[in-house]
C-alpha positions as CSV (number, residue, x, y, z in Angstrom):
1,M,12.8,6.8,-2.1
2,L,9.8,5.5,-1.5
3,V,9.3,1.9,0.3
4,V,5.5,0.3,0.7
5,E,5.0,-2.3,2.9
6,R,1.9,-4.6,3.8
7,H,1.5,-5.8,7.5
8,R,-1.1,-8.1,8.8
9,G,-3.7,-7.2,11.9
10,K,-2.3,-5.9,15.2
11,A,1.4,-5.5,13.8
12,G,0.2,-2.9,11.3
13,L,-2.1,-0.9,13.4
14,L,1.0,-0.2,15.7
15,Q,2.6,1.6,12.8
16,A,-0.4,3.4,11.4
17,L,-2.1,4.8,14.9
18,P,0.4,7.5,15.2
19,L,0.1,8.5,11.5
20,R,-3.9,8.7,11.6
21,R,-3.5,10.8,15.1
22,L,-1.2,12.9,13.5
23,V,-3.0,13.5,10.0
24,F,-6.9,13.2,11.2
25,I,-6.4,14.9,14.7
26,E,-3.5,17.3,14.4
27,Q,-3.5,18.1,10.6
28,E,-7.1,17.9,9.4
29,G,-9.1,18.4,12.7
30,Y,-11.2,16.0,11.1
31,M,-11.7,14.0,14.6
32,D,-11.2,14.9,18.1
33,T,-8.2,13.6,20.6
34,G,-9.4,10.5,21.9
35,S,-12.1,9.7,19.3
36,P,-13.2,6.0,19.1
37,F,-12.6,6.2,15.4
38,L,-9.1,6.2,15.1
39,E,-8.9,2.6,15.4
40,D,-11.8,-0.4,15.6
41,E,-11.7,-4.0,15.9
42,H,-10.9,-4.8,12.6
43,D,-7.9,-3.2,12.7
44,R,-6.4,-6.1,14.6
45,A,-8.1,-8.6,12.8
46,Q,-5.9,-11.4,10.8
47,N,-8.4,-10.4,7.8
48,T,-6.9,-6.8,7.7
49,F,-3.7,-5.4,5.8
50,H,-2.6,-2.4,6.6
51,V,-0.1,-0.6,3.3
52,L,2.2,1.5,4.7
53,I,4.5,3.9,2.6
54,R,7.8,5.4,3.8
55,R,9.7,8.4,2.4
56,D,13.1,8.3,2.9
57,A,12.3,6.3,5.8
58,E,9.8,8.3,7.3
59,L,6.2,6.9,7.6
60,A,4.1,9.4,5.2
61,G,0.9,7.4,4.7
62,A,-1.3,4.5,5.3
63,V,-4.7,3.0,4.5
64,R,-6.1,-0.9,5.4
65,F,-8.3,-3.0,4.0
66,T,-10.4,-5.9,5.0
67,L,-11.3,-8.7,3.8
68,D,-15.0,-9.6,3.6
69,L,-15.6,-13.0,5.4
70,G,-19.1,-12.4,5.9
71,R,-19.5,-11.0,9.4
72,G,-19.3,-7.5,8.5
73,T,-16.8,-4.7,8.2
74,A,-16.4,-1.3,9.7
75,A,-17.7,0.3,6.3
76,D,-20.9,-1.6,6.7
77,K,-21.8,0.1,9.6
78,H,-22.0,3.4,8.2
79,F,-24.1,2.0,4.7
80,D,-25.8,-1.2,3.2
81,F,-23.5,-2.1,0.5
82,R,-25.7,-5.4,0.0
83,P,-28.2,-4.0,-3.0
84,Y,-25.3,-3.0,-4.9
85,L,-22.9,-6.0,-4.8
86,P,-23.3,-8.6,-7.8
87,A,-23.4,-12.3,-6.9
88,G,-20.4,-14.1,-6.4
89,A,-18.5,-10.9,-5.7
90,V,-15.3,-11.1,-3.3
91,V,-15.3,-8.0,-1.4
92,A,-13.0,-5.9,0.7
93,A,-13.5,-2.6,2.6
94,G,-11.2,0.3,2.1
95,G,-10.4,2.8,4.9
96,Q,-8.6,4.7,7.3
97,L,-6.3,6.5,4.3
98,C,-4.1,9.1,5.7
99,I,-1.6,10.9,4.1
100,D,0.9,13.0,5.8
101,R,0.5,16.9,4.7
102,R,4.5,17.4,4.4
103,H,4.2,14.4,1.6
104,R,1.7,15.1,-0.1
105,G,2.4,16.7,-3.6
106,G,4.1,15.6,-6.4
107,C,6.5,13.3,-4.5
108,G,4.5,9.9,-5.8
109,V,3.6,8.9,-1.8
110,Y,-0.1,8.5,-2.5
111,T,0.3,7.2,-6.6
112,R,2.8,4.6,-5.2
113,M,0.7,3.5,-1.9
114,M,-2.8,2.9,-3.6
115,S,-1.0,1.3,-6.7
116,C,0.2,-1.3,-4.0
117,F,-3.1,-1.0,-2.3
118,Y,-4.5,-2.3,-5.3
119,F,-2.1,-4.8,-6.4
120,W,-2.5,-6.6,-3.2
121,L,-6.4,-6.7,-3.4
122,T,-5.7,-8.0,-6.8
123,S,-3.7,-11.0,-5.3
124,Q,-6.1,-11.5,-2.8
125,G,-8.7,-12.3,-5.3
126,V,-11.0,-9.1,-4.5
127,T,-13.7,-8.1,-7.2
128,H,-14.9,-5.5,-5.6
129,V,-14.0,-2.7,-3.0
130,K,-16.4,-0.8,-0.5
131,G,-16.1,2.2,1.8
132,V,-17.2,5.6,2.4
133,I,-14.9,8.4,2.1
134,N,-14.7,11.6,3.3
135,P,-16.2,14.3,0.7
136,V,-13.3,16.5,0.7
137,I,-11.5,14.3,-1.2
138,A,-14.2,12.5,-3.3
139,S,-12.1,13.4,-6.8
140,L,-9.2,11.2,-6.1
141,F,-11.9,7.8,-5.6
142,E,-13.7,9.2,-8.6
143,S,-10.8,9.1,-11.0
144,A,-9.5,5.8,-9.5
145,G,-12.9,4.3,-10.9
146,Y,-15.1,3.8,-8.1
147,H,-19.0,4.4,-8.3
148,F,-20.7,6.7,-5.9
149,L,-23.6,5.2,-4.1
150,S,-25.0,8.1,-2.3
151,E,-24.7,12.0,-1.8
152,P,-22.9,13.0,0.9
153,F,-24.4,12.2,3.9
154,Q,-23.4,12.3,7.9
155,S,-23.3,8.8,9.0
156,P,-25.6,7.6,11.7
157,H,-22.4,5.7,13.0
158,S,-19.5,8.7,13.6
159,N,-21.6,11.1,12.6
160,L,-19.0,12.4,10.5
161,P,-19.6,13.3,6.5
162,C,-19.0,10.6,4.3
163,I,-19.8,9.0,0.9
164,A,-20.2,5.4,0.2
165,V,-18.5,4.2,-2.8
166,L,-18.2,0.9,-4.1
167,L,-15.0,-0.1,-7.0
168,D,-15.6,-2.5,-9.5
169,M,-11.7,-3.6,-10.2
170,D,-12.3,-4.2,-13.4
171,D,-12.7,-0.4,-13.4
172,L,-9.2,0.6,-12.2
173,P,-7.5,2.8,-14.6
174,V,-4.9,1.5,-17.2
175,T,-2.5,2.9,-15.1
176,S,-3.2,0.8,-11.7
177,K,-4.0,-2.8,-14.2
178,E,-0.4,-2.3,-15.7
179,F,1.3,-1.9,-12.3
180,T,-0.6,-4.9,-11.5
181,A,0.6,-7.0,-14.1
182,R,4.3,-5.7,-13.9
183,H,4.8,-6.4,-10.0
184,S,2.3,-10.1,-10.5
185,R,5.6,-11.5,-12.2
186,R,6.9,-12.3,-8.7
187,H,5.7,-15.0,-6.6
188,E,4.6,-12.8,-3.3
189,E,5.5,-13.3,-0.1
190,E,3.9,-11.7,3.2
191,S,7.5,-10.5,4.5
192,S,7.9,-8.5,0.8
193,C,7.7,-5.0,0.9
194,R,8.0,-2.6,-3.0
195,I,11.1,-0.2,-3.4
196,F,10.5,2.7,-5.6
197,M,13.2,4.8,-6.6
198,A,13.7,8.1,-8.9
199,E,16.7,8.5,-11.4
200,N,20.1,8.7,-9.3
201,E,18.4,8.1,-6.1
202,N,20.3,5.3,-3.9
203,L,19.7,2.2,-1.7
204,S,22.6,0.5,0.3
205,S,23.1,-2.0,2.4
206,T,22.7,0.5,5.8
207,D,19.3,1.6,4.4
208,C,17.5,-2.0,4.7
209,P,19.8,-4.3,6.6
210,G,17.4,-7.0,7.2
211,L,16.7,-7.5,3.1
212,H,17.5,-11.2,2.0
213,S,17.0,-9.9,-1.7
214,I,15.6,-7.9,-4.6
215,F,13.8,-8.6,-7.7
216,V,14.2,-6.1,-10.4
217,V,10.4,-5.2,-11.7
218,S,11.4,-2.3,-14.2
219,G,13.8,0.0,-14.6
220,R,18.0,-0.3,-14.6
221,A,20.2,0.5,-11.8
222,N,23.9,0.6,-11.3
223,L,24.8,-2.1,-8.8
224,R,28.3,-1.2,-6.7
225,K,30.4,-4.1,-4.8
226,T,33.8,-4.3,-3.7
227,E,35.0,-6.1,-6.6
228,G,33.4,-3.9,-9.2
229,S,29.7,-2.5,-10.4
230,N,27.1,-3.6,-13.0
231,T,24.0,-2.4,-14.5
232,V,21.1,-4.7,-13.5
233,T,17.6,-4.4,-15.1
234,D,14.3,-6.2,-15.4
235,S,13.7,-9.7,-14.0
236,V,17.0,-9.9,-12.0
237,Q,17.0,-11.4,-8.7
238,L,19.8,-9.8,-5.9
239,H,20.9,-11.8,-3.2
240,L,21.8,-9.9,-1.0
241,N,22.7,-12.5,2.6
242,H,22.1,-16.2,3.7
243,S,23.7,-17.0,0.2
244,A,26.3,-18.6,-1.4
245,S,26.0,-16.0,-4.2
246,A,25.4,-13.1,-1.8
247,L,26.5,-9.4,-2.0
248,D,29.0,-8.2,0.4
249,S,28.0,-5.9,3.1
250,T,28.9,-2.8,1.4
251,W,26.6,-3.3,-1.5
252,S,24.6,-0.2,-3.2
253,L,21.8,0.6,-5.8
254,Q,21.4,3.5,-7.8
255,A,18.7,4.1,-10.3
256,I,19.4,5.1,-13.5
257,T,16.0,4.8,-14.7
258,E,12.9,5.3,-12.6
259,F,13.2,2.0,-10.6
260,E,10.7,-0.6,-8.8
261,A,11.8,-3.7,-7.3
262,V,10.4,-6.3,-4.6
263,A,12.5,-6.8,-1.6
264,F,12.6,-9.5,0.8
265,T,13.7,-10.2,4.4
266,K,13.2,-13.8,4.0
267,R,14.3,-16.4,1.8
268,V,12.2,-16.4,-1.1
269,I,10.2,-19.0,-2.7
270,P,11.4,-19.7,-6.3
271,S,8.2,-18.4,-8.7
C-alpha cells in the first residue's frame, strides 16, 4: 500500500530530512555529510509544501515545491529563469527529489508521488514549474514534459552538476492530467492524503487510526465490519469515526481492483 501526504514548511522538512541524508549521502554519494544543501531557508517557509510517500508505512520518497511569491526560490540561486517565463505565469519551484533505492523500480512509488505532486500544484493554480535537476535523472523529467533550458553545467551556487528545466503544466502527459481530473472531484483539505492499493491489498483501522473518513476516487474494494461486508466503489464517502454513520473500530478494506482514495484526518467539508 502506498500513502502520499502533503505537509507545509517545517513539519514536512522534519520528516523529509532523514530520507534526504539517506539518499543523497549514503546511497548516491551526491553530497557530503554536513552539506549545507541538504536543507535551506525555503524548506521551512509557509509557501513550501513537502510531498512524502510511504510504502507499507515506511517513508520511501519525498519532493518539495515552493510557490514563487516574487521573493525568489531555491532554483533561482542556480539559474535565471525569467527570460523563459511567459507574462502572467503562476510559478512554483520543484526540488529535493529523493527515492530510497529499496523502493525504486516497478512498485509505483515514484509515479504515485509525482502524480500527487502535479495534482497539488494544479490545485494551487500553478501554470509553470521550474527547477534544476541532476543530469543522471534527466530522462525522468523529459518524459514528464519538461523543457531543458541548458546543457549540463556546474552550478555556481552548489558546485553540483545540474540542468535547468521548465515545465508548462499544459505539457504534462495524458496520464498525469487524467489523475488530476479524477482527484479533483473531491474537495481538497490540507489534512488529506492519498491512498493507493493494488489488487488484494488491505487497509484496516489499525493501519491508520487517525482517519476520519475515506472518499473512494476509483476502483472497488470489499468493506468488512462487524455486521457484515459490502463492496464500495467510485465516489463513495466512508465515515470512519466521530459520526452517527461511523464504521465500528474493526473496519477493514480489501482492494478488489487497483484502488485510489482520499483519506481525511479531520472532519470533511462537503463538496
